[in-house]
N, C-alpha and C positions, 0 to 999 in steps of 0.2 A: 282548498288551496289549488291554485292553477299551476299546472306543470308547464315549464318552458321547454320547448323543443331544443335539442342540442344545437342544431344549426342556427337557430335564432339567438341562443345564448352566445355562441362563438361570434356571430356577426356583431352583436352589441359590444362584446368585450374587445373586438378588434377595432371597431369604429370609435369607441370612447376609451380613454385611459382611466379605467375605474380603479381606485386605490385597492390594494390587496388588504385582506382582512375579512373576518367573518361578519362583524358588525361595524358600520361606519358612523362616526360621530357627524353631527350636522355640520360642524366646522370643516371636516374632511370633504364633505360633499360640496360645500361652498368653495373651498380652495380648489377643487377639481373643476369648478365652473359649471356644474349642473344647474343649480339654482341656489338662491339665498336661503339662509337658515329660517328666516321668517316665512318664506314661501313653503319650505318643507314642513314647518309647523302647521301652516294652513291646510296643506294636503293631508297631513296626519289627522288633524281634527275633522276634516271633511270625509275621512275614511277612504281616500284614494291611495294612500301610502301607509303601509303597516310599519310600526316601529316598536322597539323594545325600550322600556324606560328603566334607568338605574337612578334612583333618587329623583331629581328633577331634570336629568339629562335624557335626551332622546338619542337612540341609536337605530339606524336603519340597516337591516340585514342586506348583505351584498346581493343576494338573489332577489330580494324585493325591489331593489333599485333597478336591476336588470329587467325584472318583470314590468315595472312601471314604465321604463324607457321603451321597451318593446311594445307595450300597449299603446303608448302615446304615438308611436310611429306607425301603428296599425299592423304590426307584424303578428299579432295574436288573434286576428279576425278568424272566427269560426272555431277557435280552440275551445270555447265554452261548451260547444255541442259534443266534444269528445270526452268530456269529464263524466 
Protein backbone atom coordinates (compact mmCIF):
# COMPACT_ATOMS: atom_id res chain seq x y z
CA UNK A 1 0.00 0.00 0.00
CA UNK A 2 1.36 3.36 -0.99
CA UNK A 3 1.56 5.98 1.75
CA UNK A 4 0.39 9.47 0.91
CA UNK A 5 2.56 12.31 2.22
CA UNK A 6 0.64 14.58 4.58
CA UNK A 7 1.21 17.69 2.46
CA UNK A 8 -0.13 15.96 -0.66
CA UNK A 9 -3.18 14.70 1.24
CA UNK A 10 -3.93 18.19 2.60
CA UNK A 11 -3.47 19.70 -0.88
CA UNK A 12 -5.95 17.28 -2.44
CA UNK A 13 -8.46 17.72 0.41
CA UNK A 14 -8.28 21.52 0.06
CA UNK A 15 -8.48 21.46 -3.73
CA UNK A 16 -11.48 19.13 -3.93
CA UNK A 17 -14.54 18.89 -1.73
CA UNK A 18 -14.24 15.23 -0.86
CA UNK A 19 -17.27 13.94 1.06
CA UNK A 20 -16.62 13.00 4.67
CA UNK A 21 -16.75 9.37 5.65
CA UNK A 22 -14.52 6.34 5.75
CA UNK A 23 -15.92 4.60 2.66
CA UNK A 24 -17.64 6.46 -0.16
CA UNK A 25 -20.40 4.95 -2.27
CA UNK A 26 -20.04 5.34 -6.02
CA UNK A 27 -23.12 7.57 -5.99
CA UNK A 28 -21.39 9.94 -3.52
CA UNK A 29 -18.34 10.13 -5.77
CA UNK A 30 -20.53 10.82 -8.79
CA UNK A 31 -22.52 13.52 -6.92
CA UNK A 32 -19.26 15.20 -5.90
CA UNK A 33 -18.33 15.38 -9.60
CA UNK A 34 -15.18 13.25 -9.63
CA UNK A 35 -16.34 10.72 -12.21
CA UNK A 36 -19.39 8.68 -13.17
CA UNK A 37 -20.22 5.43 -11.40
CA UNK A 38 -19.57 3.43 -14.56
CA UNK A 39 -16.11 5.00 -14.93
CA UNK A 40 -15.36 4.14 -11.29
CA UNK A 41 -16.38 0.52 -11.95
CA UNK A 42 -14.07 0.39 -14.96
CA UNK A 43 -11.18 1.77 -12.86
CA UNK A 44 -11.92 -0.81 -10.14
CA UNK A 45 -11.99 -3.72 -12.58
CA UNK A 46 -8.79 -2.45 -14.26
CA UNK A 47 -7.05 -2.43 -10.85
CA UNK A 48 -6.40 1.33 -10.88
CA UNK A 49 -8.79 2.03 -7.99
CA UNK A 50 -9.25 -0.19 -4.95
CA UNK A 51 -12.72 -0.78 -3.57
CA UNK A 52 -14.58 -2.67 -0.87
CA UNK A 53 -17.72 -4.55 -1.78
CA UNK A 54 -20.77 -5.11 0.39
CA UNK A 55 -23.03 -7.44 -1.50
CA UNK A 56 -23.14 -6.03 -5.02
CA UNK A 57 -22.29 -2.43 -4.05
CA UNK A 58 -18.84 -0.90 -4.34
CA UNK A 59 -17.41 1.50 -1.78
CA UNK A 60 -14.14 3.33 -2.26
CA UNK A 61 -12.09 4.20 0.84
CA UNK A 62 -11.57 7.96 1.17
CA UNK A 63 -7.79 7.53 1.34
CA UNK A 64 -7.87 5.48 -1.87
CA UNK A 65 -9.75 8.27 -3.68
CA UNK A 66 -7.16 10.79 -2.45
CA UNK A 67 -4.33 8.45 -3.57
CA UNK A 68 -5.87 8.01 -7.01
CA UNK A 69 -6.38 11.77 -7.51
CA UNK A 70 -2.83 12.54 -6.34
CA UNK A 71 -1.43 9.84 -8.63
CA UNK A 72 -3.39 11.17 -11.62
CA UNK A 73 -2.12 14.69 -10.90
CA UNK A 74 1.47 13.40 -10.79
CA UNK A 75 1.95 14.35 -7.14
CA UNK A 76 3.21 10.90 -6.18
CA UNK A 77 6.10 10.72 -8.65
CA UNK A 78 9.09 9.04 -7.02
CA UNK A 79 7.09 7.83 -4.01
CA UNK A 80 7.34 4.18 -5.11
CA UNK A 81 11.11 4.27 -4.57
CA UNK A 82 10.61 5.26 -0.91
CA UNK A 83 8.54 2.18 -0.07
